[in-house]
N, C-alpha and C positions, 0 to 999 in steps of 0.2 A: 504493500500500500504506500503510495507516495505521500510526501509531506508538503502541503501547500499552505503558505502563510499569506493572509490578506492584511494589508497594512492599516485599514480602518474600515468602518461600517460602509457597506456598499448596498446597492439595490438588491432585493431578494432574488431577482432573476439570475444574478451572477452566482450566488450561493447555490441556488437550485441546480444550475447547469453543472457545476463542479461536483455537487453531491450525487447527482444522477450518474456521473461518469466514474467516480472513485469512492463514493460513500461519504457520509458526513464526518466520519472519524478521520478522514484524510485532511480535513480543513481546520486550521486554527486562525485566529484573527485578533486584531486589536479593535474591539467593537465600540470604542468611544468615537464620537463624531469630531475628532480633531487629529492632527498629525501625530503619528506614533513618536513619542520622545526618543531621542537618538539612542540613549543607553538601553531603553526597552527594545528598540528595533534590533539592535545587535544581538540581544538574547533570543528574541523571537524568530529571527531568520536562521539561527544556528541549525544546521542539518536539513534545511529546506531544499526540496527538489524544484520548487517553483515559488516565485514571489508575485503576488497580485498587487501591483503598486498603483498609487494614486498620484496625481500631478503635484500634490503638496509634499510628497516624500522624496528626499534626495537619495537617488540610487547611484552610489559611487563605489570606488574600489574598496573602501572600508566595509560597506555593506556586503559586497560580493565576497570578500575574504571572510567576513563573519559568518556568512552562510556556509561556506566550505566548498570543496571541489565538486561535490555532487550536484550543485545548483545547475539546473538545465535550462531555465527560462525565467525572464522577468517580463511580465505582461503589464504594460502601462495603460491604465484606463483613461486615455486621453488621445487626442490627435497629435498634439505637440509632445515633445519629450525633452524639454529644456532641463528637466529635473534628473535626467539620466546621463551618466558619463558613458556614452556609447563606446569611445575608444577603449576605456578600461574594461568594459564588458567584452568587447571584441578580442582584446588581448588575452582574456581568460576563456574565450570560446563560448561565451554565454549569449544566446540569442535574446534580443530586445524586440518586443512587439508593441504596437499601438492600435488605435481604433479609428482608422481613417474613414471619411465619407459619411459617417453616421450623424454628425451634428450640423451639417451645412444649413439645412432649412431652419432648424430651431435657433441657431445663432443669428441667422439673417432676420428672423422674427424679432429677436431681442434687440438687434441693432436698430430696427425700425421703432421699437418701443422707446429706445433712448432718443432717437431723432425727434420723435413727436414730443416726448416729455421735455427735452431740453429746449426745443424751439418754442413750445407753448408754455413753458415755465410751470409745468404741472406739479413738480416737486415743491416749488416755492408756494404755489397756490394751495396745495393740500396742507402744508404747514400753517399757512395763513388762516385757513378755515378752522383747523383744529385748535389754534391758539385763541379763537374767539374774536379775531380781528375784523371779520367781515360784517359790516353794518348796512351796506347798501350797494346795489349795482352802480358801477362807476364807468364812464367812458374811457378812463385812463388807467384803470386798475390792471396791473400785471400784464402789460402788453408784451406779446411775444413777437416772433417773426413767422412769416408764412413759409410753408413747405411746398404747397402746390405751385407748379410752373417755375420752380427754381432750378438751380444747377447743383447736381450731386457729384462730388468728386470722390473717386475711389482710388486709393493707393494700394496696388496689388490686386490684380483681377484674376484670382484663383476661383475655386468653387464657391467660397462664401462671398467673395466680392461680386461674382456673377449673380448669385442668389439675391443679394442686396439690390443690385442694379435692376433685376427683373421686377422687383416690387416697386421700383420708382416709376414704372409705366403708369401705375394707377394714380399717381400724383402729377402726371403730365410733365415729368422732369426731363431735362437734358442731362446726360451722364458724360462726365469727363473721367478718364482713367489714366493712370501712369503705371506701367508694368514693364518687366524686363523683355517680354515678347508681346507682339501685337496679336490681338484676336483675329480670327478669320473675318472676312468681309461680311459673311452671313451672320456671325455672332454679333458684330458691331451693329449691323442693321437691326437685328432682333432686340438688342438692348438699348438702341438709340444712343450708342456710346462712341466717343471719339478719343483716340489716343493723343495725349499731350505730354509735353515735358513737365518736369517737376515744378519749375517756377510758375508755369501757366496754371497748373493744378492748384497751387497755393493762391494765386491771384484771383482766379475766376470762380472758385467753388463757393456756393452759399452754404452747403453742408459738406463736410469733409470727413471721410471715414477710412482709416487704414485697414487693410485686410491682407497683410503680408506676414511671412514667417519671421521669426526673430533670428537675425544673423548679425555678424559684426557690422555689416553695411547698414542694417536697418535699426540697430540700437540707437536710440535718441535721434531717429530720423526727424522727429518733430520736437524742436527746441526753440530757443528764443528767436533766432533768425527766421524760422519758419512761421511762428505765430505772428511775428511782426509783418511778414509778407502777406498775410491773409487779410480779408475784409474784416472790418470791425463788427460786421453783422453776421459773421460766420458762426455756424454751430459745428463744434468739433466732437467727434465720436471716437471711442476706442473700445472695441470688443475683441481685439486680436491678441497681442501680448503686451504686458505692462511696460517693459523696458523700451518698446518702440517710441514711447513718449517720455520726455523729460518732465517729471511731475512738478518740480520746482518752477520750471519755465511756464508750464501750463497754468499753475496757480497764479503766477505773476501776471500772465496775460489776462486771466479772468478778473483779477483784482483791479487791473489797470483799464479794464473794458476795451482792450485792444482786440478781443474777440467777444462775441455776444454770450455764448454759453457753451457748456460741454456736457456730454453724457459718457460716463466712464464705467466700464465693467471689470477692467483688469488693471493691476497696479505693479509698480516696479518691485516692491518688496512685500508681496502679499503675506499676511493680511494687514501689514503696516501700510498706512497711507500718509503721504506727506502732510504734516500738520497744517500748512497754509492752504492746501487743497480742501481740507475739511472745513475751513472757514468760508469757503466760497459758496454763497447762496445760489449763484448762477451755475452750479454744477450739480448734475444728477449722478449720484455715486451708488453703484450696486456691488454686491459681494460675489463677483465672478459667477453670474447666473447664465452665461451664454448658452449652455447646453442643458439648462435646468428645467426640462420637462420630464414628467414621469416616463413617457415612452422613450425618449432619447437616452436618458441616463440608464434605463433598463437595457436598451440595445447595446450601449457602450459596455455595460457589465458583462453581458453575454458574449460579446465579441472578444473581450479580454479573456473570459473563461475558455472560449473555444480555442484561442491561441495556446493556452496552457494545456488543454486536453490534447490538442494535436501534437505538441512537443513531447508530452509525457507518454503518448502512445507510439512514439517513434516516427511521427509524420512531420511534414514541414508546416510550421505555423503559417496561417494565411496572411498575416500582416507583419512579417519580420523586417525590421529596419536594417539589420546587419546580416543579411543572408549569407555573406561570405563565410560565416562561422559554421554553417550547416554542411 
């Protein structure tokens, strides 16, 4: 019987899939809804054949060595794997897997929730009402900016970027995008999208949303110079990776009203948020909810479980990041 360790509480569908394959006694877990403390993690992974990891847990050489040489797979329940030291895993012959493709539409929905909330100041308005400050309808109360018939700028036109762009059609929006490669003519026409250089994206977007991977080139892609180049009426959104945005620079831009508002779901040092950003009433801040629907998180858990099942049964995991170790 294999030894499978799950680093924190996950949707039941993931447990059920693993239990059906290997029996419930094969599974141990840290069942609190928080990241496994580092010292506890080292003890819990000892002797594990598989680790079911969450984006919040750092999977590095120390963890792999604490597990031991029998560790056969680390399944990350996320599309991104910034938390995993893939070279260290590869050096030890450990396959790393992820859950691609499953959260595209759900994250695009959440992006649009933030666009509308930040543009129409719904966070401020809800706090205003709950505080008992609403006494009368007013023609100048909490005026936001329009979304319909505006220009949506997308930085990184992958699966999620395209899904966000598709939804823009319902708002009659023009779409500008900046990407390493150009979409086909057919895709551009379907999305009403135009490829532009980065300065043009910054200058002409009414709403700007990055959807790029986190790489050395995209880290702090949006900082002081970029916010200065934007319209002062722009709504800035981030549902991709926290370090793509310089939080201190974003907070300053919001406080100086050099941009109108922001909707942010991911942060540089989660769950820590820059203290100045927390002071910004014109920011809608969410606790990394991009994929947080019951259906999507359940699918993510079962995909991660299926990767473990395949590897422990001697098959190739369907979503292996470093397939060269197999």
